[in-house]
DRENTIPA-670425 format. One record per atom (N, C-alpha, C): residue number from 1; atom name; x, y, z. Coordinates in pm, 1 decimal. Each point is the difference from the previous one (the first is absolute). Example, Ala and Ser with C-alpha at 12.3 -4.5 7.8 and 13.67 -1.06 7.14 Angstrom:
BEGIN
[1,"N",[1319.0,-569.0,780.0]]
[1,"CA",[-89.0,119.0,0.0]]
[1,"C",[90.0,120.0,0.0]]
[2,"N",[-35.0,105.0,-72.0]]
[2,"CA",[82.0,119.0,6.0]]
[2,"C",[-77.0,109.0,73.0]]
This chain:
BEGIN
[1,"N",[-10946.6,-15961.1,-6082.6]]
[1,"CA",[-57.0,56.3,154.1]]
[1,"C",[147.1,63.1,28.2]]
[2,"N",[-5.0,132.2,79.3]]
[2,"CA",[129.3,46.5,29.4]]
[2,"C",[-31.1,11.5,148.2]]
[3,"N",[75.0,-43.5,73.3]]
[3,"CA",[17.3,-13.0,168.6]]
[3,"C",[64.1,149.7,41.8]]
[4,"N",[-50.7,43.1,87.7]]
[4,"CA",[17.8,99.9,91.6]]
[4,"C",[93.4,4.1,91.1]]
[5,"N",[80.9,67.2,7.3]]
[5,"CA",[100.4,3.9,140.0]]
[5,"C",[-10.7,91.0,101.6]]
[6,"N",[-52.3,-19.1,63.8]]
[6,"CA",[-30.1,114.1,122.7]]
[6,"C",[143.5,-13.0,95.2]]
[7,"N",[62.4,158.8,-25.0]]
[7,"CA",[96.9,-7.5,96.7]]
[7,"C",[-22.1,86.9,109.8]]
[8,"N",[78.2,-21.3,125.8]]
[8,"CA",[-18.4,48.7,118.3]]
[8,"C",[98.6,60.0,42.6]]
[9,"N",[-49.4,120.6,100.0]]
[9,"CA",[129.9,107.8,9.8]]
[9,"C",[27.8,-54.3,141.1]]
[10,"N",[88.9,52.4,50.3]]
[10,"CA",[46.6,-68.3,158.6]]
[10,"C",[-73.7,32.6,102.5]]
[11,"N",[-127.9,33.4,-11.6]]
[11,"CA",[-82.0,31.7,125.0]]
[11,"C",[-102.5,-147.1,-41.1]]
[12,"N",[37.0,-80.3,-92.8]]
[12,"CA",[-75.9,-77.7,-64.0]]
[12,"C",[-100.9,45.2,-60.1]]
[13,"N",[-81.6,99.0,14.8]]
[13,"CA",[-108.2,63.4,-104.0]]
[13,"C",[26.2,-23.9,-124.7]]
[14,"N",[-100.0,-9.2,-106.8]]
[14,"CA",[14.0,-39.6,-121.2]]
[14,"C",[52.0,166.6,-68.5]]
[15,"N",[95.7,7.5,-76.3]]
[15,"CA",[66.3,100.4,-104.2]]
[15,"C",[-98.1,82.1,-73.0]]
[16,"N",[-21.7,114.1,-2.2]]
[16,"CA",[-116.0,70.2,-98.9]]
[16,"C",[74.1,57.6,-94.6]]
[17,"N",[-60.5,-48.1,-120.0]]
[17,"CA",[39.4,66.6,-134.3]]
[17,"C",[-18.1,124.6,-8.7]]
[18,"N",[-103.4,69.5,21.0]]
[18,"CA",[-57.8,138.7,-9.8]]
[18,"C",[-60.8,71.3,121.7]]
[19,"N",[-18.3,70.0,4.7]]
[19,"CA",[-16.9,98.6,161.6]]
[19,"C",[-163.7,33.8,-75.2]]
[20,"N",[-111.3,-29.3,98.9]]
[20,"CA",[-122.6,49.7,-23.1]]
[20,"C",[-20.3,110.1,58.7]]
[21,"N",[-103.7,83.7,-59.8]]
[21,"CA",[-9.5,120.6,43.1]]
[21,"C",[-44.2,14.5,149.0]]
[22,"N",[-49.2,-140.3,66.2]]
[22,"CA",[-29.2,-6.2,99.7]]
[22,"C",[91.6,3.1,129.1]]
[23,"N",[111.9,0.1,-65.4]]
[23,"CA",[118.5,4.9,146.5]]
[23,"C",[-0.8,46.5,77.1]]
[24,"N",[19.7,127.2,-16.2]]
[24,"CA",[-13.7,115.2,149.6]]
[24,"C",[-122.9,-64.6,93.7]]
[25,"N",[-100.3,-10.8,-83.8]]
[25,"CA",[-113.1,-28.3,96.3]]
[25,"C",[-20.5,-124.6,63.4]]
[26,"N",[56.0,-101.0,-80.1]]
[26,"CA",[17.0,-161.7,47.1]]
[26,"C",[119.6,38.6,117.3]]
[27,"N",[132.3,73.4,-11.5]]
[27,"CA",[74.5,34.7,96.5]]
[27,"C",[-61.1,36.9,133.9]]
[28,"N",[-59.2,76.7,-8.5]]
[28,"CA",[-104.1,54.2,110.9]]
[28,"C",[-77.3,-65.3,58.7]]
[29,"N",[-85.6,-92.2,-35.0]]
[29,"CA",[-82.3,-50.1,40.8]]
[29,"C",[116.4,-118.4,80.1]]
[30,"N",[68.4,-77.9,-97.2]]
[30,"CA",[87.8,-59.5,86.8]]
[30,"C",[21.9,53.9,128.5]]
[31,"N",[69.3,116.6,9.0]]
[31,"CA",[70.1,12.2,83.2]]
[31,"C",[-89.7,48.9,134.4]]
[32,"N",[-118.3,27.9,-33.2]]
[32,"CA",[-135.5,16.6,100.8]]
[32,"C",[-7.0,-131.7,52.0]]
[33,"N",[-18.5,-114.0,-94.7]]
[33,"CA",[-15.0,-126.2,88.7]]
[33,"C",[80.0,-32.7,56.9]]
[34,"N",[143.0,27.3,-23.4]]
[34,"CA",[85.8,-44.1,82.5]]
[34,"C",[-5.7,55.3,144.3]]
[35,"N",[-33.8,167.7,-3.4]]
[35,"CA",[10.7,39.4,139.5]]
[35,"C",[-130.7,-68.8,80.4]]
[36,"N",[-113.0,-20.4,-57.6]]
[36,"CA",[-68.2,-50.4,57.7]]
[36,"C",[-14.1,-191.5,55.8]]
[37,"N",[108.0,-54.9,-81.2]]
[37,"CA",[37.8,-120.7,48.7]]
[37,"C",[61.8,-25.0,118.1]]
[38,"N",[-85.4,-130.1,91.1]]
[38,"CA",[18.2,14.8,131.5]]
[38,"C",[135.5,-162.9,-14.4]]
[39,"N",[31.8,-29.9,-157.7]]
[39,"CA",[98.1,-91.4,25.3]]
[39,"C",[118.4,49.9,-73.2]]
[40,"N",[134.1,-30.1,57.0]]
[40,"CA",[105.4,96.5,-50.4]]
[40,"C",[70.3,-75.2,-135.4]]
[41,"N",[-49.4,-121.0,-5.7]]
[41,"CA",[54.5,-22.8,-116.1]]
[41,"C",[-71.9,11.2,-124.6]]
[42,"N",[-152.7,15.6,9.5]]
[42,"CA",[-87.4,46.2,-121.4]]
[42,"C",[64.7,148.4,3.8]]
[43,"N",[-18.1,73.9,105.8]]
[43,"CA",[47.2,142.6,-32.4]]
[43,"C",[119.3,26.4,-70.2]]
[44,"N",[111.2,-85.4,29.6]]
[44,"CA",[87.5,4.2,-110.8]]
[44,"C",[46.4,-54.1,-122.5]]
[45,"N",[-107.9,-101.3,-17.3]]
[45,"CA",[-40.4,-2.8,-160.2]]
[45,"C",[-94.4,121.5,-53.3]]
[46,"N",[-69.5,22.5,65.3]]
[46,"CA",[-84.3,117.9,-87.6]]
[46,"C",[124.9,126.2,-13.2]]
[47,"N",[41.1,20.0,74.5]]
[47,"CA",[114.9,95.1,30.4]]
[47,"C",[95.8,-24.4,-152.8]]
[48,"N",[30.0,-129.9,-4.4]]
[48,"CA",[70.7,-30.1,-116.9]]
[48,"C",[-70.6,10.6,-141.5]]
[49,"N",[-119.8,-20.5,12.1]]
[49,"CA",[-74.5,22.1,-95.6]]
[49,"C",[-30.9,168.0,-63.2]]
[50,"N",[-6.8,62.3,116.6]]
[50,"CA",[-4.4,175.8,-20.4]]
[50,"C",[124.8,24.3,-70.7]]
[51,"N",[110.1,-66.6,64.8]]
[51,"CA",[118.9,62.2,-67.4]]
[51,"C",[18.0,-33.2,-154.6]]
[52,"N",[-38.6,-127.7,-32.2]]
[52,"CA",[18.1,-53.0,-146.4]]
[52,"C",[-114.4,79.5,-79.1]]
[53,"N",[-105.9,60.7,60.8]]
[53,"CA",[-89.1,74.2,-62.6]]
[53,"C",[55.2,157.1,-40.3]]
[54,"N",[78.3,37.8,84.9]]
[54,"CA",[41.2,108.8,-7.2]]
[54,"C",[139.2,-0.4,-82.7]]
[55,"N",[84.1,-116.5,-2.9]]
[55,"CA",[102.2,5.1,-96.8]]
[55,"C",[-67.1,29.9,-146.8]]
[56,"N",[-95.1,-102.0,-6.8]]
[56,"CA",[-88.6,-7.6,-122.6]]
[56,"C",[-55.5,125.8,-79.4]]
[57,"N",[-47.3,65.3,105.3]]
[57,"CA",[-28.6,123.8,-30.1]]
[57,"C",[90.0,126.7,-43.3]]
[58,"N",[146.5,-41.2,40.2]]
[58,"CA",[105.2,97.9,-8.5]]
[58,"C",[64.7,-74.0,-166.1]]
[59,"N",[-8.8,-102.4,11.6]]
[59,"CA",[53.0,-58.2,-131.3]]
[59,"C",[-72.4,58.0,-104.0]]
[60,"N",[-139.1,-27.8,-4.3]]
[60,"CA",[-83.3,52.9,-101.8]]
[60,"C",[17.3,150.9,-35.8]]
[61,"N",[-26.3,49.1,106.9]]
[61,"CA",[39.4,198.1,-25.8]]
[61,"C",[149.9,41.9,-30.3]]
[62,"N",[94.7,-108.1,46.1]]
[62,"CA",[123.5,18.9,-78.7]]
[62,"C",[5.0,-2.4,-128.1]]
[63,"N",[-40.5,-101.3,-46.6]]
[63,"CA",[10.4,-45.8,-152.3]]
[63,"C",[-123.8,107.4,-82.3]]
[64,"N",[-112.6,50.5,61.7]]
[64,"CA",[-59.6,49.5,-65.3]]
[64,"C",[97.0,164.0,-31.6]]
[65,"N",[75.9,52.3,122.4]]
[65,"CA",[58.6,119.2,-24.8]]
[65,"C",[149.9,-37.4,-88.3]]
[66,"N",[81.5,-121.5,-5.9]]
[66,"CA",[77.8,-34.7,-82.5]]
[66,"C",[-66.5,28.1,-148.6]]
[67,"N",[-128.5,-64.2,-23.7]]
[67,"CA",[-60.3,-17.2,-137.6]]
[67,"C",[-24.3,184.9,-50.1]]
[68,"N",[-48.5,74.0,65.7]]
[68,"CA",[-46.0,105.0,-12.1]]
[68,"C",[138.6,65.7,-22.8]]
[69,"N",[87.9,27.2,58.7]]
[69,"CA",[148.7,39.3,-19.9]]
[69,"C",[64.3,-61.5,-105.6]]
[70,"N",[-6.6,-96.2,-53.1]]
[70,"CA",[46.9,-47.6,-114.8]]
[70,"C",[-59.4,37.8,-136.6]]
[71,"N",[-138.3,9.3,18.9]]
[71,"CA",[-60.7,51.7,-130.0]]
[71,"C",[-12.2,153.8,16.8]]
[72,"N",[21.1,104.1,71.0]]
[72,"CA",[-26.6,143.4,23.0]]
[72,"C",[156.5,41.7,-24.3]]
């Protein structure tokens, strides 16, 4: 049985292996929830999650562009 190792990024959130197609939508939802939050810590955590979702989306798009450029 193989043991899974979960890496954490500096913010303490689990590292992502691949971006999902929902990254931009998720980022927007996290940001909207942060805007409505009455708790500063919760808002900061939600904004951190939004940033991670955006970064994942950018990385996925970058990988797709590089793949297209390499094959073309």
